[in-house]
N, C-alpha and C positions, 0 to 999 in steps of 0.2 A: 774272420777266422777261416782258414782253409782246412777243408776236411779231406784227409788222405783217402784215396779210392779204396784202399784195402780194409777200411773200417766197416763200411756198409755191409759187405758180404759176411763179415764176422757176426753180425747181428742176426739172431735166430728168426725174429719176426720178419725182417727184411728178406732173409733167405727164403722163407716159406712163401712170402708174397711174390717175390721175383720168380720162384719156381712155378707158381700157379699161372702167373702172367705169361711165362715162357710157354707153358702148355697151351694156353689160348692162342698164342702167336703161331705155334706149330700147327695146331688144328686149322687156323685160318689160312695158312699157306698151302699145306698139302692135303688138308682134310677133304675138300670137295673132289679133288682128283681121286683120292683113295676110295671114298664111298661110292662114287659112280663107276670108276674103272675096275676096281678090285672087288668091292662088295656087290656091285651091280644094283645099287639103290638109287632112286631118282627123287629129287625134291619137287619136281613139277610134273605135270601131266595127270591124266585120269586113268585109273586101272580098276579092276574088279575087286581088289583087296581093300575094301572100304571098311574103315573103323575097326581094324583088327587090333587086339591087345598085343603087347610085346611077345615075341616068339623068336625062334631061331632064324626064320627068314626075315623078320623085321624086328630088330632088337628093341626099338622104342615104339613099336606099333605103327599104325597108319592113320591118316586123316579120313574125313568123310568122303573125300574124292579119291582115296587110295594112294595118296602120296606118302612116302616114307618119312616118319618124324625124325629119325636119326639123320637122314640126308638133309632135311630142312634145317635141323639144328646146326649142322656143320657148315652148310652154305650160309646160314644166317650169322654164324660166328664171323665169317670173313667180311660180310657186308656191314654188320653192326660195328665191328672193330674198326673197319676202314673209315666209316663215317664219324665214329667217335674220336679217332686219333686225328683226323683232318680238322674237325671242329675244335678239338682241344689245342692242336698246334697253332691254329689261327688266333684263338683267344690268348694263348700263352705268349706268343710272339708280340702281339699288340700290347699286352699288359707289361711285358718287359721293356719294350721300346718307350712307351709312354711313362711308366713309372720311373725308369732310369733317367730319362731326359728331364722330367719334371723335378725329381728330387735332386739331381746334380746341378742344374742351372739355377733353379729357384727364381725369385722375382716375378716379373710379368709372365715369363714363360711358364713358370709353375702355376701361377694363378689361372692362366688361360686353360692349360691342360687339366687342372683340378676342376675347373668349371665344367668342362666337357665330361670329365669322369663323373661328376655329380649328376649331370643330366642323364647319363646312361644308368646310374645307380637307382634313380627314382623312376625310371621308365618301368611300366608293368611288363616284366620280361616274358612271362608265359603267354599272355594275350598277344603281345607283339610277335613272338615266334610263331604262334598259331596262324596269325593273319598273313605274315610274310611267307611262311612255309606253304600255306594253302594257295597263295598267289603264284609262287614259283614252282609248284609241284610239277607242272607240265613242262617246265623248261629247265633241264639240268638234272632232274632226278634226285637221288639221295645226296649228291654233292652240293646241290643248291640248298638243301636243308642244313647240311654241315656248314656251309658258308654263312647262312643266317644265324645259326647258333654261335658260331665263332665270332661274328661281328657284334653280337649283342651280349656276349658273356665275358668280356675282358675287364670290365670296370673294377670289380672287386679285387682281382689280382693286381691291377695297376695301383690301387690304393695301398695295398699291403707292401708292394715293392717300393713305392715312393717313400713310405715311412721308413723302410730299411735303408734306403739310399740316403735319406736325410741324416740318419745316424752315422753313416759311413763317410760322408763327403768331407768331414772335418777331422778325420783320423790322421794320425801321424804319417802313415804310409801314403795316403793321398796327398797330403801337403808336401811330402818329400818329392813325390812324382811331379808336382807342379813346379817346385823349385828347380828340378832338373830340366825343366823346359818341355816336358812331354805334352802332347796335344790332348785336348779334352776327350776326343774319341778314344785315344789310346788309354787314357786313365780309366775311362768308363769300362772299356773292354778288358784291359789287362789287370786292373786293380780292384774295381768295384764288382764287376759281373761275377768273377769267381766266388766272391763272398755271398752272392745271392743264389748260388747253385742249390743249396738245400731247400731254400724257399721255392725256387723255380720247380724243382723236381716234385716237391710236395703238392704245389698247386697244379702241376701238370697231371698228376695222378687223379686228383679230385676233378679236374676238368674233363679227363677222359671218361670217368664214370658218370659225371653229370651230363656230358654230351650223349653218351649211350642211353642213359635214362630218358633224356629229352627226346631223342630220336625214337626210342621204343614207345614212349608215350604218345608221340605224334602218330606213329604207325598204328598204335592200338586204337586211337579214336578215329582213325581213317583219314587223317590230314596228310600223312606222308604218302609215299609211293607204295601202294598196296600191291602193285604188280611185281615188286621185287621181294625176295625171300629174306626177311630179317626176323630177329626175335620178336619185334613188335608186331609184324604182320602175322606171325604164328599165333600170338595171343589174340590178335584182332579176329582172325578166322575161327579160332577156337571159341571165342565169345559169341561171334555171330552165328556159328553153327550149333550152339547150345551144347558144347562139349561137357560142361559141368552137369547139366541135366541128363546127358546121355551116359554119364559115368566114365567118360574117356579121359581119365586123369593123365594118361601118357601124352596127351596132346598139349596140355597147357603147363604141366609141372616142369618139363625139361627147359623151356626157354626162361621161365621165371627163376629156376634154380641156377641157370647159367648167369643171369644178371646178378643174382645174389652172391654167388661165389666170386664173380669178378669184382664186385664192390668190396667184398671181404679181403680179397688179395690186395687191392689198392689201399685199403685201410691198414693192413699189416705193413706194407711198404712205408706208409706215412708214419706209423708208430715206430718202425725201425729207424727212420731218418730222424725223428724227434729224439730218440734215445742216443743217437750218435752225436747230434749237433747241440743238444741241450745239456749244458754242464750239470744242472741239478739232477736231471734224470740219469745222466751217466754216473754221477757220484752215488746216487741212491742204488742203482743197479750194482755197482761195485761193492757197496756196503752190504747188500743182501747176499751177494756171492761170497764175501769174506765171512759173514756170520754163518752161512751154511757150511763153509769149509771148516770153520772153527768148531761147529757143532759135530761134524763128522769126525774131526780129529779127536775131540774130547771123548766121543763114544768109543773110538778105537782104543784110546788109552785106558778107559775103564774096562773094556773087554780084555785087554792084554794084562792088566794088573791082577784082576781076579778078585773075588769077594774076600778071600782069606787075607790077602795082602792089604786090602783097603781097611779091614777091621784092625789089623796089626798097626797100621799107620795111624 
């Protein structure tokens, strides 16, 4: 089933989620320049403004070393989003390639790729990521961590896409394309892949949030690159400098809130995609809308008729 592009923006949940994600992207692109050049706030360095609460000079306060929390939050948005998007892109591309090829060709090819997928599914993901990230921390920085997360997080997406391709490869439009002599690559790209677009977009959103959470978790426990400014390193230094005991809530709440809002935005986009592509949800939503319109219309009729006319009737 092909989903027209104009349906998704018409969904309220998807609109809200996309708007929040767009704000994150804008902050990541122009935010560091704005806070440093326009506001004059710095994310690194040591100053005498140590552990100050939010004020006009420092909207989100300062750290124990005098670094501005707002500047760190904005700079951390760029680095965290970059690492999360790179890791999610790697895992999504691998899952699409493996799931599409395994489901379409079947047979020995499917069995081999399915065995590889099962191996990655049963691997202990978190310990493996911690070990590899700690080993590669000094060579490549955050991108090495993104590479590790992307290469170890594709198996679940490949399994779901393979199942979808298995249900699509014997449909009439695919059989017609084979009868017309189209190549396998063209059939997979032109006929099957567009039908996987909702599933790919949904898993991509989940992969972005999951990758950012993984990177932030590695930075928080000190496995990642603590020399760079990310949401995870902000939480790491806030925890190591006893920000909670000091009552410096402005140090650890902003990065945690940024991660939470990003996850909520991705969830809204996924809910919107589900309502668009799932016929049952779409019918239920139309039914609720129709009932609400009927109720409003009935109330308007009762108001227009008046009590005397209703009694006479």
